C-alpha positions in Angstrom: 14.8 18.7 30.8 14.7 15.0 29.6 15.5 12.9 32.9 18.0 9.8 33.0 15.3 7.7 34.1 13.0 8.9 31.0 15.7 8.3 28.5 16.6 4.6 29.8 12.8 3.7 29.3 13.0 5.2 25.9 16.1 3.0 25.1 14.5 -0.1 26.6 11.1 0.0 25.2 11.8 1.3 21.7 11.5 -1.5 19.3 11.0 -2.2 15.5 7.8 -0.3 15.1 9.1 3.0 17.3 12.7 3.9 16.9 14.5 5.7 19.6 14.7 8.9 17.7 10.9 8.7 17.2 10.5 8.7 20.9 13.4 11.0 21.8 13.3 13.8 19.0 11.0 16.2 20.8 12.6 16.0 24.2 16.1 15.1 23.0 16.3 18.5 20.8 15.2 20.6 24.0 17.3 18.7 26.2 20.3 19.6 24.1 19.8 23.3 23.4 20.1 23.6 27.3 23.4 22.1 27.4 26.0 24.9 28.5 28.8 25.1 25.7 26.1 23.7 23.1 26.8 20.5 21.3 29.9 18.4 22.2 32.9 18.5 19.7 33.4 14.5 18.2 36.4 13.1 16.7 35.7 10.0 14.5 38.8 7.9 14.0 39.2 4.7 12.1 41.6 1.7 12.6 41.4 -1.6 10.9 37.8 -1.3 9.8 35.7 -2.0 7.0 33.6 1.8 7.7 30.7 -0.5 8.0 29.6 1.3 11.3 30.1 4.6 9.5 27.7 3.4 6.7 25.3 1.8 9.3 25.0 5.1 11.0 24.9 6.9 7.5 21.8 4.4 6.7 20.0 5.3 10.0 16.6 6.7 8.7 15.3 7.9 12.0 17.4 10.0 13.0 18.7 10.6 9.9 22.7 11.2 9.3 21.7 14.9 9.1 19.7 15.1 12.3 22.7 13.5 14.2 25.4 15.8 12.8 23.3 19.3 13.0 21.2 18.5 16.5 23.3 16.0 18.5 27.0 16.3 18.1 29.5 18.7 16.4 31.5 16.3 14.4 35.0 17.9 13.7 36.9 15.1 12.1 36.0 11.9 10.3 37.9 10.1 7.4 34.8 9.3 5.6 32.0 12.2 6.6 34.0 15.4 6.5 34.5 17.7 3.7 37.9 18.7 4.4 41.0 17.0 3.1 44.6 16.5 3.8 46.5 19.0 5.9 43.3 21.2 6.4 41.5 18.1 7.7 44.6 17.4 10.0 44.5 20.9 11.4 41.0 20.9 12.4 41.7 17.3 14.3 44.8 18.4 16.0 43.3 22.0 17.2 40.2 20.3 18.7 42.6 17.9 20.7 44.2 20.7 21.9 41.5 23.4 22.2 38.9 21.2 23.6 40.9 18.8 25.9 38.9 16.8 28.1 35.7 18.1 26.6 35.3 16.3 23.0 34.1 12.6 22.7 36.4 10.3 20.6 34.6 7.8 18.6 36.9 4.9 17.4 35.7 2.4 14.7 38.0 -0.3 13.9 40.8 -2.3 15.9 44.4 -0.7 16.5 46.9 -2.8 14.9 49.4 -3.0 17.6 52.2 -5.1 15.6 51.6 -3.5 12.3 51.0 0.2 12.9 51.8 1.1 9.0 48.6 -1.0 8.1 46.5 1.9 8.9 47.7 5.3 8.1 45.4 8.3 8.6 47.5 11.0 7.5 50.8 12.8 7.2 52.1 15.7 8.5 55.5 17.7 8.3 56.5 14.2 6.3 55.9 11.8 8.9 52.9 9.3 8.4 50.5 9.4 11.1 49.4 6.0 12.2 46.2 5.0 13.8 47.8 3.1 16.6 49.9 6.4 17.8 46.9 8.8 16.8 44.2 6.7 18.4 46.3 6.8 21.8 47.0 10.4 21.8 43.3 11.3 20.9 42.3 9.1 23.7 44.7 10.9 26.1 43.2 14.2 25.2 39.6 12.9 25.0 36.9 13.1 27.7 35.5 9.7 27.0 36.3 7.1 24.4 33.4 5.2 22.5 34.3 2.1 20.6 31.7 1.7 18.0 31.8 -1.8 16.2 33.1 -5.1 17.1 36.6 -4.5 15.6 37.0 -1.3 18.1 35.5 -2.9 20.7 37.0 -6.3 20.9 38.8 -6.7 18.0 36.3 -8.2 15.6 37.2 -9.6 12.4 40.5 -7.5 12.5 42.0 -9.7 15.0 40.7 -12.9 13.6 43.2 -15.9 13.3 46.1 -15.5 12.8 45.7 -11.8 13.2 49.2 -10.8 11.3 48.8 -6.8 12.4 48.2 -7.7 16.2 44.9 -6.1 16.2 43.3 -5.1 19.7 40.2 -3.4 21.3 40.6 -0.1 22.1 39.9 -1.0 25.8 42.7 -3.0 25.7 45.1 -0.3 25.0 43.9 2.7 26.3 43.6 2.7 30.1 43.7 6.3 31.3 40.2 7.3 30.0 36.9 5.8 30.3 36.1 3.4 26.9 32.6 2.5 26.3 32.0 -0.5 24.0 29.1 -0.6 21.5 29.6 -3.9 19.3 28.1 -5.4 16.5 29.1 -5.9 12.9 27.8 -3.4 12.2 26.6 -1.5 15.4 23.2 -0.5 15.3 22.6 3.4 14.8 20.4 3.3 17.8 23.1 1.8 19.7 25.5 4.5 18.6 23.4 7.7 19.1 21.7 6.5 22.4 25.0 5.8 23.9 26.3 9.4 23.1 23.4 11.0 23.9 23.3 9.5 27.1 27.1 10.3 27.8 26.6 14.0 26.5 23.3 14.3 29.0 24.0 12.2 32.0 27.6 10.9 31.6 28.6 7.5 31.4 25.7 5.0 31.4 25.9 1.6 33.2 27.8 -1.1 31.9 28.5 -4.6 32.1 32.0 -6.5 32.7 32.7 -5.9 29.0 32.1 -2.1 29.1 28.7 -2.5 26.9 25.7 -0.3 28.1 23.5 -2.5 29.8 20.4 -0.4 28.4 21.2 -2.1 25.0 23.5 -5.1 25.8 21.6 -6.4 29.1 19.9 -9.3 28.1 20.9 -12.3 26.3 19.4 -12.8 22.6 18.2 -16.5 23.7 16.2 -14.6 26.5 14.0 -12.5 24.3 14.0 -14.7 21.2 10.5 -15.5 19.4 11.5 -18.8 18.9 12.5 -19.4 22.5 9.5 -21.7 23.0 10.8 -24.1 20.2 13.8 -24.7 22.3 11.9 -25.5 25.5 9.8 -28.0 23.6 13.0 -29.8 22.1 12.0 -28.5 18.5 15.0 -28.2 16.6 15.8 -26.6 13.0 18.1 -29.0 10.9 19.4 -26.5 8.6 18.9 -22.5 8.1 15.7 -21.9 6.9 13.6 -24.5 8.8 11.0 -23.5 11.4 12.4 -24.2 15.1 15.1 -23.3 17.5 18.4 -22.4 15.4 21.1 -23.8 18.1 21.6 -26.7 16.3 22.6 -24.9 13.2 24.9 -22.8 15.0 22.7 -20.1 16.7 25.1 -17.8 19.1 22.1 -16.4 20.9 22.8 -18.0 24.1 26.1 -16.4 24.6 25.4 -13.0 22.5 23.8 -9.8 24.6 22.0 -7.7 22.5 18.2 -6.4 21.7 18.4 -7.3 18.3 15.2 -9.2 18.5 13.1 -6.0 19.5 15.3 -3.3 18.0 15.8 -4.9 14.5 17.8 -3.6 11.7 17.3 -1.6 8.6 15.0 0.5 10.1 13.1 -2.0 11.8 12.6 -4.1 9.0 14.4 -7.6 9.7 17.1 -9.2 11.9 19.1 -12.5 11.3 16.9 -15.2 13.3 13.5 -13.8 11.7 15.3 -14.3 8.2 15.7 -18.0 9.3 19.4 -17.7 9.9 21.1 -18.4 13.2 22.6 -15.6 15.2 26.4 -15.4 14.6 27.2 -13.5 17.8 28.5 -10.4 15.8 28.0 -8.4 19.3 29.9 -11.1 21.4 33.5 -10.4 22.6 35.1 -13.6 21.0 33.2 -12.8 17.4 34.3 -14.3 15.2 36.8 -16.7 16.7 36.3 -18.5 20.0 32.7 -19.5 21.2 31.4 -18.1 17.9 32.8 -20.0 15.4 32.1 -21.9 13.2 28.8 -20.1 12.3 26.5 -22.9 11.2 27.8 -25.8 13.4 26.7 -26.4 16.8 29.5 -25.7 19.2 31.1 -28.7 20.9 30.6 -26.9 24.4 26.8 -26.8 24.0 25.3 -30.3 24.7 21.8 -31.0 23.6 20.7 -34.3 25.2 17.5 -36.0 24.3 16.0 -35.2 27.4 15.7 -31.2 26.6 12.4 -31.3 27.8 13.4 -32.0 31.2 16.9 -30.8 31.5 18.1 -27.3 31.9 21.4 -26.9 30.1 24.1 -24.2 30.4 26.6 -23.2 27.8 29.8 -23.9 28.9 32.0 -21.8 26.8 31.8 -18.6 25.1 32.9 -14.8 25.8 35.3 -16.0 28.0 33.0 -17.4 30.9 30.1 -20.0 31.6 26.8 -18.2 30.7 23.7 -19.5 31.1 21.3 -20.6 28.4 18.3 -18.4 29.8 16.1 -21.4 31.4 15.5 -19.8 34.8 13.9 -21.6 37.8 10.5 -20.3 37.1 10.2 -22.4 33.8 11.4 -25.6 35.9 7.9 -26.9 36.1 7.1 -26.3 32.7 10.3 -27.9 31.4 9.5 -31.2 33.5 6.2 -31.3 31.8 7.4 -30.4 28.6 4.1 -28.4 28.1 5.6 -24.7 28.3 5.2 -24.5 24.3 1.5 -25.8 24.5 0.5 -22.4 26.3 2.7 -20.4 23.7 1.7 -19.0 20.2 2.7 -21.6 17.6 3.2 -18.9 15.1 6.6 -17.7 13.9 7.2 -14.3 14.8 4.5 -11.5 14.9 5.5 -7.9 13.7 5.2 -5.4 16.7 2.8 -2.8 16.0 0.9 -0.5 17.8 -2.3 -2.2 17.4 -0.9 -5.2 18.7 0.4 -3.3 21.7 -2.8 -1.8 22.4 -4.4 -5.2 22.2 -2.1 -6.6 24.7 -2.5 -3.9 27.2 -6.5 -4.2 26.8 -5.9 -7.8 27.7 -3.7 -7.0 30.6 -6.5 -4.4 31.7 -9.2 -6.9 31.5 -7.4 -9.6 33.7 -6.8 -6.9 36.2 -10.2 -5.8 36.2 -11.5 -9.5 36.6 -8.9 -10.0 39.6 -10.0 -6.9 40.9 -13.9 -7.8 40.8 -12.7 -11.4 42.5 -11.1 -9.7 45.2 -14.1 -7.4 45.9 -16.6 -10.4 45.9 -14.3 -12.1 48.5 -13.9 -9.4 50.6 -18.0 -8.9 50.8 -18.2 -12.6 51.7 -15.6 -12.4 54.7 -17.6 -9.3 55.7 -20.8 -11.5 56.0 -19.0 -14.2 57.5 -17.7 -11.9 60.4 -21.1 -10.3 60.6 -22.8 -14.0 61.0 -20.2 -15.0 63.8 -20.9 -11.8 65.7 -24.2 -12.5 65.9 -23.9 -16.0 67.1 -21.9 -14.7 69.8 -24.0 -12.3 70.9 -27.0 -14.8 70.9 -25.0 -17.3 72.6 -26.6 -19.9 70.2 -25.2 -23.7 70.1 -23.2 -24.4 66.8 -25.1 -26.8 64.3 -22.1 -28.8 63.3 -19.3 -30.4 65.5 -16.2 -32.1 64.2 -15.9 -36.0 65.3 -12.6 -34.8 67.0 -14.3 -32.5 69.1 -17.0 -35.3 70.0 -14.3 -37.8 70.9 -12.3 -35.2 73.1 -12.7 -36.3 76.6 -12.2 -32.8 77.9 -15.0 -31.6 76.3 -17.2 -31.5 79.6 -14.9 -29.1 81.2 -15.1 -26.4 78.3 -17.7 -23.8 78.4 -20.8 -25.1 76.8 -21.8 -23.3 73.6 -18.7 -21.1 73.5 -17.6 -20.2 69.9 
C-alpha cells in the first residue's frame, strides 16, 4: 500500500522533469485497486467559469485524462466531459447524489453567483430551471468532501472582480457543513487537481493552510523558490517585462503568492510565467485579480523598495488579506548586509531541471560529505595522539617544556606541586 508519507514525498519532489504521475503511476494503480468499493464517484459541477480548469486537466499529458477517468475516479457527471445529455444526464446526477450520499466527491469549477442565480443554469427538471447556486449547495450537502478547483471556485477569482454584478463568491464562503478544499490557480495545475483528489481518496483530507489550500502544493511562496531570487537580494530589478533581473518592480506577485509553479511548471513542464520573462500575476492568491494582485504590471504601492535593498529586509504590508514576509529569512541577514549573496550564486537565469543535473548535485553533496568525514577522522586521530602524549607525560612525571608568562608571575606557584600537569 502506498503510504501517505511516500505520497507526500512524491508531491513535494515532483518537478518539471518528472511529473507527479510518472512518480505515482505504478504504486497509485496498486493502491487504488485495494480500495473497498473501488473508485469513488465524482460529480463535477460548474458555476461562473470559463471551463479553463477542465481544459487544463484535459491537456494533462501525464496522467492523461483517460488515465484519470479510467483508473483514478469514477466521473458520474460533468457538463463538458460526459457523453449523456439532457434528462439522462440529470438522472445520473440525482441518482448519484441519492444513492452515494456522503460517499461521492464534489468538484466545483467556477464561483457561485449568489445575487444572480439565473446567471448559470445547469439544466431543467419538470419545467424548473436548475441554477448553479441551488444545485451546488444541494450537492455539497450530500457529498463527502468538496474540492473547489480554480481560483473562481476557491475565492471567486475573475468572476467576482469589480463590480461583481452577479455577487459571485468562492465555494468555501457558501458551503459551511462539509469540508472544502481549495485548489486555486487560473487555471489550476493538473498535478494539483489529481494530487488533491488522490490524497483525499487514499488518506482523507490533506493538511491545509488558513485558506484551505493543500500545503503539499501551496506551502511555499513563489518568491522563496524563484530562480531569480538572488537578483532581488543584490538589488538588480528589471525595469520592464522581458528584462533580466527580479521582476518585482514590474508587478511580480511572487512575494504574496503561495504555489510551486517554479518547480512544477505548466504545459507538461515546458514553462511558467517568470521563466517566460513575465511577472507572476498571483493567479493562485485569494485576492486575484483584485486587491493585492492588481494592477498586474505595476509595483504595488504597499511594496516599498528603498535604495538600500542590499542592507534592508523588507515585508509586504498588503496582499491576500494579511502582511506577508518577502521571504528574506534571518539566515540571509549577513549576506544582505554585505551585499555579496548573489556573488556566491550562479548568474545564469534559470537552468532546466534534468536527471543529469540532479545526479551531479547529489554527487557534489556526496563528495562534500566524504571530505568532511575525512577531516573529522584526521581530527579524531590527532586527539587520540594528543591524549596518548599527555598520558605518557603524566606517567613519566616529566616537567613541561613550556610555561605561560601568567603562571610564572603567579605568587602562589611555589605552593603548587611541581611538575604537576
